C-alpha positions in Angstrom: 173.4 97.1 265.2 174.7 99.3 267.8 173.2 102.3 269.8 174.2 105.2 271.9 172.2 106.8 274.4 173.6 109.9 275.9 172.0 111.8 279.1 172.8 114.6 281.2 174.2 113.6 284.1 173.1 116.6 286.1 169.6 116.7 285.8 167.5 114.2 287.7 165.5 111.4 285.8 167.7 111.8 282.8 169.8 109.0 283.8 166.5 106.6 284.8 164.9 107.6 281.6 168.5 106.7 279.7 168.2 102.5 281.2 164.6 102.7 280.7 164.9 103.1 277.4 167.9 100.8 277.0 165.9 98.5 278.6 163.4 98.9 276.3 165.2 98.6 273.1 167.1 95.2 274.3 163.7 93.7 275.6 162.3 94.5 271.9 164.6 93.7 269.6 167.4 90.8 269.3 171.1 91.6 267.8 171.2 95.2 269.4 173.8 96.7 271.4 173.0 100.0 273.8 175.3 101.6 275.2 174.6 104.3 277.9 177.0 107.5 278.7 176.7 110.7 280.2 176.7 113.6 277.9 176.1 117.4 277.8 174.4 119.5 280.0 170.3 119.1 279.1 171.5 116.4 276.3 169.4 113.1 275.5 170.2 111.9 272.6 169.9 108.4 271.0 172.7 107.9 268.1 172.7 105.1 265.9 176.2 104.4 265.7 176.3 101.6 262.4 177.3 102.8 259.0 176.3 105.6 258.5 175.8 107.0 262.2 173.2 109.1 262.6 171.3 111.1 265.0 167.9 108.7 266.1 166.5 111.0 268.7 167.6 114.8 269.9 165.6 116.3 272.8 167.0 119.6 271.9 164.7 119.0 268.6 161.9 117.9 270.4 162.0 119.8 273.7 161.3 116.6 275.9 162.3 113.5 276.8 161.1 110.1 274.8 158.0 109.1 275.4 157.3 105.2 276.1 158.0 102.8 272.8 159.0 105.9 271.0 162.3 105.2 270.1 161.6 101.5 269.4 159.0 102.9 266.9 161.5 104.9 265.7 164.0 102.2 265.1 160.9 99.8 263.2 159.5 103.2 261.3 163.1 104.1 260.1 165.5 101.1 260.0 162.9 98.7 259.2 163.5 96.6 262.5 162.2 93.2 261.9 163.5 91.1 264.5 160.8 91.9 267.4 161.6 89.8 270.0 158.1 87.8 270.6 156.5 87.0 273.8 158.0 83.4 274.2 161.6 85.3 273.6 160.7 87.8 276.5 159.9 84.8 278.9 156.3 85.5 278.6 
């Protein structure tokens, strides 16, 4: 699975949140590739890039940055992500 996270490069904290979401996803699932890139002003979006591509999360629709675990929860609910890493896979 491929995901793209686009964030506003101007507003403080958007880049940090994009990196946090990327880490949350890669720490939670196996076989997921996440790319983080600068987007448009006021943008924060997560895009599912497999076929068919889809907008998974948009700050324009929610009027806020995603909360902790919100994106991973969406991946489980919408795409049935069942490849959750176990505690042991995370080095715990």
